[in-house]
C-alpha positions as CSV (number, residue, x, y, z in Angstrom):
1,M,-49.4,44.7,26.7
2,K,-50.8,42.2,24.3
3,F,-48.5,41.7,21.2
4,I,-48.2,38.8,18.2
5,H,-44.8,37.4,18.5
6,S,-43.3,36.1,14.9
7,A,-40.4,35.0,13.0
8,D,-38.5,33.5,10.2
9,W,-41.0,34.2,7.3
10,Q,-38.0,33.8,5.0
11,L,-39.9,35.6,2.4
12,G,-38.4,35.1,-1.1
13,K,-37.3,31.4,-0.4
14,P,-36.7,29.5,-3.8
15,Y,-37.9,26.1,-3.0
16,G,-36.0,24.8,-5.7
17,R,-36.2,21.0,-5.3
18,F,-39.9,21.2,-6.4
19,E,-42.0,21.7,-9.5
20,P,-42.9,25.0,-10.5
21,E,-46.7,24.9,-9.8
22,V,-45.5,23.2,-6.1
23,R,-43.1,26.0,-5.8
24,A,-45.4,28.8,-6.3
25,G,-47.9,27.7,-3.8
26,L,-45.4,27.6,-1.4
27,S,-43.9,31.0,-2.3
28,E,-47.4,32.7,-2.5
29,A,-48.3,31.1,1.0
30,R,-45.2,33.0,2.8
31,F,-46.8,36.4,2.0
32,E,-50.4,35.2,2.9
33,A,-49.1,34.3,6.1
34,I,-48.5,38.4,6.9
35,D,-52.2,39.0,6.4
36,T,-52.8,35.9,8.8
37,L,-50.9,37.6,11.3
38,G,-52.3,41.0,10.7
39,R,-55.7,39.3,10.9
40,A,-55.1,37.6,14.3
41,A,-53.3,40.8,16.0
42,A,-56.9,42.7,15.3
43,E,-59.0,39.5,16.4
44,H,-56.8,39.3,19.9
45,G,-56.8,43.0,20.2
46,A,-53.0,43.2,19.8
47,Q,-51.8,46.4,18.6
48,H,-48.0,45.2,18.0
49,V,-46.3,42.4,15.8
50,V,-42.5,41.7,16.6
51,V,-40.7,39.7,14.0
52,A,-37.6,38.1,15.4
53,G,-35.2,37.9,12.4
54,D,-35.3,36.4,8.6
55,I,-38.0,38.0,7.4
56,F,-36.6,37.8,4.0
57,D,-34.4,34.8,3.0
58,T,-31.8,36.6,1.9
59,E,-30.1,39.9,2.4
60,G,-30.5,40.4,-1.3
61,P,-34.2,39.8,-2.4
62,E,-36.0,41.2,-5.6
63,D,-37.6,44.3,-5.5
64,R,-41.0,42.6,-6.1
65,T,-40.4,40.4,-2.8
66,I,-39.9,43.5,-1.0
67,V,-42.9,45.6,-2.2
68,Q,-45.3,42.3,-1.7
69,A,-44.2,42.0,2.1
70,I,-44.7,45.8,2.4
71,S,-48.1,46.5,0.6
72,R,-49.3,43.4,2.8
73,M,-48.3,44.8,5.9
74,S,-49.6,48.2,5.2
75,R,-53.0,46.8,4.7
76,H,-53.2,46.3,8.6
77,S,-53.7,48.5,11.4
78,C,-51.3,46.8,13.8
79,R,-47.6,48.3,13.7
80,W,-44.9,45.5,12.8
81,W,-41.4,45.6,14.3
82,L,-39.1,44.2,12.0
83,L,-35.5,42.6,13.2
84,P,-32.9,41.9,11.0
85,G,-31.7,37.9,11.3
86,N,-28.9,35.6,9.6
87,H,-30.4,35.7,6.2
88,D,-31.0,39.0,6.3
89,F,-28.8,40.7,8.6
90,A,-28.0,44.7,8.8
91,R,-25.5,46.2,6.5
92,N,-24.9,50.0,5.3
93,G,-26.6,50.5,1.9
94,G,-27.9,47.0,1.9
95,L,-31.6,45.5,2.2
96,W,-33.0,47.4,5.4
97,D,-31.8,50.7,3.4
98,R,-34.3,49.6,0.7
99,V,-37.2,48.7,2.7
100,R,-36.6,51.7,4.7
101,Q,-37.5,54.0,1.3
102,R,-40.8,51.9,0.8
103,A,-42.0,51.4,4.2
104,S,-45.3,52.8,5.5
105,D,-45.6,54.3,9.0
106,N,-46.8,51.2,10.6
107,I,-43.8,49.2,9.9
108,V,-40.2,50.1,12.1
109,I,-37.0,48.3,11.0
110,L,-34.7,47.7,14.0
111,S,-31.7,47.7,12.5
112,T,-29.4,49.4,15.5
113,P,-29.5,48.0,19.1
114,E,-31.2,50.9,20.5
115,P,-34.3,50.4,23.0
116,V,-37.6,51.7,21.3
117,E,-40.4,52.6,23.5
118,M,-43.7,50.6,22.0
119,N,-46.4,52.0,24.1
120,P,-45.7,54.3,27.6
121,G,-43.5,52.5,29.9
122,V,-43.2,49.5,27.4
123,W,-39.6,49.1,25.9
124,L,-38.6,47.0,23.2
125,L,-34.9,46.1,23.2
126,P,-33.5,44.6,19.7
127,A,-30.5,42.9,18.9
128,P,-30.4,43.3,15.1
129,L,-27.5,40.6,13.6
130,E,-25.1,42.5,11.8
131,H,-23.4,39.8,10.2
132,R,-24.8,36.1,8.9
133,H,-22.9,34.5,11.6
134,N,-21.8,36.6,15.3
135,L,-19.4,34.6,17.8
136,E,-20.5,36.8,20.5
137,D,-23.6,37.0,22.1
138,P,-26.1,39.4,20.4
139,T,-28.2,39.8,23.4
140,A,-25.3,40.9,25.8
141,R,-26.4,44.5,25.4
142,F,-29.2,44.2,27.1
143,D,-27.6,44.4,30.0
144,A,-26.3,48.1,29.3
145,M,-29.8,49.7,27.5
146,E,-31.4,52.2,29.4
147,T,-35.5,52.2,29.6
148,P,-36.6,54.9,31.5
149,G,-39.5,54.7,33.6
150,A,-39.8,51.1,31.9
151,M,-43.1,48.9,33.2
152,L,-42.0,46.4,30.7
153,R,-39.1,45.3,28.9
154,I,-39.4,43.0,26.0
155,G,-35.9,41.6,24.4
156,L,-36.1,40.8,20.5
157,A,-33.4,38.2,19.1
158,H,-32.3,36.2,16.3
159,G,-30.0,33.1,17.5
160,S,-29.7,29.7,19.4
161,I,-30.1,29.4,23.0
162,R,-28.6,25.8,22.1
163,N,-26.9,23.9,19.1
164,F,-29.8,22.7,17.0
165,G,-28.2,20.2,15.9
166,S,-25.7,22.1,13.4
167,Q,-21.7,21.1,13.1
168,G,-19.1,22.9,14.6
169,E,-19.3,26.3,16.7
170,T,-22.9,27.4,17.3
171,K,-23.1,30.9,15.9
172,N,-25.3,33.6,17.2
173,Q,-25.2,31.9,20.7
174,I,-27.7,33.4,23.4
175,A,-27.3,32.9,26.8
176,P,-30.4,30.7,28.4
177,D,-30.9,32.6,30.9
178,R,-30.5,36.1,29.4
179,A,-34.5,37.0,30.0
180,R,-33.2,36.9,33.9
181,R,-29.7,38.5,33.4
182,S,-31.2,41.5,31.7
183,N,-34.4,42.0,34.0
184,L,-36.7,41.4,31.0
185,D,-40.3,40.3,31.1
186,Y,-40.3,38.5,27.6
187,L,-37.5,37.7,25.2
188,A,-38.9,36.9,21.8
189,L,-36.4,34.9,20.0
190,G,-36.4,33.5,16.4
191,D,-34.1,31.3,14.8
192,W,-35.4,27.9,15.7
193,H,-38.6,27.0,13.2
194,G,-40.8,25.5,15.6
195,A,-42.7,27.1,18.6
196,L,-40.6,26.6,21.6
197,R,-40.9,27.2,25.3
198,V,-37.2,28.1,26.6
199,D,-38.6,28.9,29.8
200,G,-41.4,31.1,31.4
201,R,-40.4,34.2,29.9
202,T,-38.2,33.2,27.0
203,W,-40.0,31.5,23.6
204,Y,-39.2,30.7,19.7
205,A,-42.3,31.7,17.9
206,G,-41.2,29.1,14.7
207,T,-41.9,30.1,11.6
208,P,-45.7,31.0,10.2
209,E,-45.2,28.7,7.3
210,V,-43.7,25.2,7.7
211,D,-40.7,24.7,4.7
212,R,-39.2,21.3,5.6
213,F,-39.9,17.9,6.7
214,Q,-39.4,17.8,10.4
215,R,-42.4,18.0,12.1
216,D,-46.3,17.9,11.9
217,D,-47.1,20.9,13.0
218,P,-48.2,23.4,10.7
219,G,-46.7,27.3,11.1
220,Q,-47.5,29.0,14.1
221,A,-47.1,32.3,16.1
222,L,-47.7,33.4,19.2
223,V,-50.0,35.6,21.3
224,V,-48.2,37.1,24.4
225,E,-49.7,39.0,27.1
226,L,-47.6,40.7,29.5
227,S,-48.3,42.6,33.1
228,T,-45.8,43.9,35.4
229,G,-44.5,41.4,37.8
230,A,-46.5,38.3,36.3
231,E,-45.3,35.4,34.4
232,P,-46.4,35.9,30.6
233,S,-49.5,34.2,29.3
234,V,-48.4,32.7,25.8
235,T,-50.9,31.2,23.4
236,P,-49.7,29.6,20.2
237,I,-52.1,30.1,16.8
238,R,-52.3,28.4,14.0
239,T,-50.6,30.6,10.9
240,G,-49.6,28.1,8.5
241,R,-51.5,26.6,5.6
242,F,-49.4,23.8,4.5
243,Q,-48.4,20.8,6.6
244,W,-45.4,18.8,6.0
245,L,-45.4,15.2,7.2
246,L,-42.7,12.8,7.5
247,R,-43.6,9.2,7.7
248,D,-42.2,5.7,8.1
249,W,-44.6,2.6,7.0
250,M,-43.8,-0.9,7.8
251,V,-46.4,-2.8,5.4
252,G,-46.3,-6.2,4.6
253,D,-49.3,-6.9,1.8
254,Q,-51.6,-4.8,0.0
255,A,-54.4,-4.3,2.6
256,A,-52.1,-3.3,5.6
257,F,-50.9,-0.2,3.0
258,D,-54.4,0.5,1.9
259,A,-55.3,0.7,5.8
260,E,-52.5,3.0,6.4
261,C,-53.5,5.1,3.0
262,E,-57.1,5.5,4.4
263,L,-55.9,6.4,7.7
264,L,-53.6,8.8,6.8
265,L,-55.8,10.4,4.0
266,G,-58.7,10.7,6.8
267,A,-56.9,12.8,8.7
268,I,-55.0,15.4,6.7
269,D,-56.8,18.4,4.0
270,A,-54.6,16.4,1.2
271,P,-54.2,19.3,-1.1
272,T,-52.0,21.3,1.6
273,T,-50.3,18.4,2.3
274,L,-46.5,17.6,1.2
275,L,-45.5,14.3,2.4
276,H,-42.2,12.5,2.5
277,L,-43.0,8.8,2.6
278,T,-40.5,5.8,3.5
279,L,-41.9,2.2,3.0
280,A,-40.1,-1.1,4.6
281,G,-41.1,-4.5,4.6
282,I,-41.2,-7.6,2.5
283,T,-44.2,-8.5,0.5
284,S,-44.8,-10.3,-2.5
285,L,-43.9,-8.2,-5.9
286,G,-47.3,-8.0,-7.1
287,D,-48.3,-6.3,-4.0
288,R,-45.1,-4.1,-4.2
289,I,-46.0,-3.0,-7.8
290,G,-49.8,-2.5,-6.3
291,M,-48.4,-0.3,-3.3
292,L,-46.0,1.9,-5.8
293,A,-48.9,2.2,-8.9
294,R,-51.6,3.4,-6.5
295,L,-49.0,6.3,-4.6
296,E,-48.5,7.5,-7.9
297,H,-51.9,7.3,-9.4
298,D,-53.8,8.1,-6.4
299,I,-52.2,9.8,-3.2
300,G,-49.8,11.4,-5.4
301,H,-52.5,13.4,-7.4
302,Q,-54.3,14.0,-3.9
303,L,-51.3,15.8,-2.3
304,R,-49.9,19.0,-2.9
305,Y,-46.7,16.9,-3.2
306,L,-45.5,13.4,-2.2
307,D,-41.8,11.8,-2.1
308,V,-41.7,8.4,-1.7
309,R,-38.7,6.2,-0.8
310,A,-39.4,2.8,-1.4
311,D,-35.9,1.1,-1.6
312,D,-36.3,-0.7,2.1
313,L,-39.6,-2.2,0.3
314,V,-38.6,-6.1,-0.8
315,G,-40.9,-7.3,-3.1
316,R,-40.3,-11.1,-3.5
317,P,-42.5,-13.2,-6.0
318,S,-44.8,-15.5,-5.0
319,E,-45.8,-18.7,-6.1
320,E,-48.9,-17.3,-7.9
321,D,-46.7,-14.2,-9.2
322,I,-44.7,-16.9,-11.0
323,A,-47.3,-19.1,-12.1
324,N,-49.0,-16.1,-13.5
325,L,-46.0,-15.7,-15.6
326,A,-45.4,-19.4,-16.4
327,V,-48.5,-19.8,-18.6
328,E,-46.4,-17.1,-21.0
329,G,-43.3,-19.6,-21.9
330,M,-40.7,-17.5,-22.2
331,L,-41.3,-14.6,-19.9
332,G,-42.1,-17.5,-17.2
333,A,-38.4,-18.7,-17.6
334,A,-36.9,-15.4,-17.6
335,A,-38.8,-14.9,-14.5
336,A,-37.8,-17.7,-12.9
337,M,-33.8,-17.1,-13.8
338,L,-34.1,-13.6,-12.5
339,N,-35.7,-15.2,-9.4
340,T,-32.8,-17.4,-9.0
341,R,-30.1,-14.8,-9.2
342,I,-32.1,-12.6,-6.5
343,E,-32.2,-15.3,-4.0
344,G,-28.2,-15.6,-4.6
345,G,-27.7,-12.2,-3.3
346,G,-25.1,-10.1,-4.2
347,E,-24.7,-7.0,-6.9
348,D,-26.2,-9.4,-9.5
349,A,-29.2,-9.5,-7.3
350,V,-29.9,-5.8,-7.0
351,V,-29.6,-5.7,-11.0
352,A,-32.5,-8.7,-11.2
353,K,-34.9,-7.6,-9.0
354,R,-35.1,-4.5,-11.0
355,A,-35.5,-6.7,-13.9
356,L,-38.1,-9.0,-12.6
357,E,-40.2,-6.0,-11.4
358,R,-40.1,-4.5,-14.9
359,L,-41.2,-7.5,-16.0
360,F,-43.8,-8.0,-14.3
361,V,-45.0,-4.2,-14.7
362,E,-45.0,-4.7,-18.3
363,Y,-47.1,-7.7,-18.2
364,S,-49.3,-6.3,-16.2
365,R,-49.8,-3.5,-18.7
366,E,-50.6,-6.2,-21.3
367,E,-53.2,-8.4,-19.4
368,P,-56.6,-8.6,-20.4
369,A,-59.0,-6.5,-18.8
């Protein structure tokens, strides 16, 4: 038995923090991931794609989002098994009734906790969420689910094996040894957005399209092959178009910064990369201005998105910086006064630092070529 394990599509995610062009590209990539999964199923000889919750970002998506999802799944010959998660939980008269009205024959909605025979002797045990937050283990029902003549038992659930950094009581908590307790050959999980092996029979697939600055890996899915009595063969495959990178650079001068830029650009596909960059270090004010200018006018134009935090990159005017302004008379006097305030520290230093940097920027713009 071979199938694709996916989760956390979160179709319809708004990406409100981004400009419209970026937002549109990220949203479309989530729909494109469905086609990527369908093609992967055909390529690997998998008849089924099981999706462990959060297919949609909310339990009230627009009709267009539902129609787009169904249309793309319907293009492929595999069968899609969809489990309600905490973002798109199951309730009477809700989202899944809307999906069911439009779904094609190759889409199965697992909105009730009842085992389904996928292939002869291969049973799928679903644990759909009926509320956004459930205090009980949603997979506890697996123990009592009857699967006559089962050669393979596959659990499908959405929740936390452990607390993934949330505050307070963890919701939708799943027993870490659920596969052993419920005699499962494989437990397919969703909720954690990176591919994660819990044990030999328990895996998180992660999201097929990354949506946050948390890890370097692009979106993934898992190709799972099961044989009776053997540990599953699990192979991660790339499904994501975009890569979200989180970087911290400690730089001391323009040359070091330029080297980091070239190293980065040589290792990525810039148009499909989003970068959150934090700069730190002590450099000349001229170099600091040059670094930020390159990010704005060069690097930023190559990447899909760039977010720069440079509060910890300290630009101190060098003797050469001051000398360049000194020839300008009043500008030089103003720079010297601001530099004195910066060295004095305190609240005035912060204001003086910004004023001096602005002075250098304006002077640089006026310099003859």
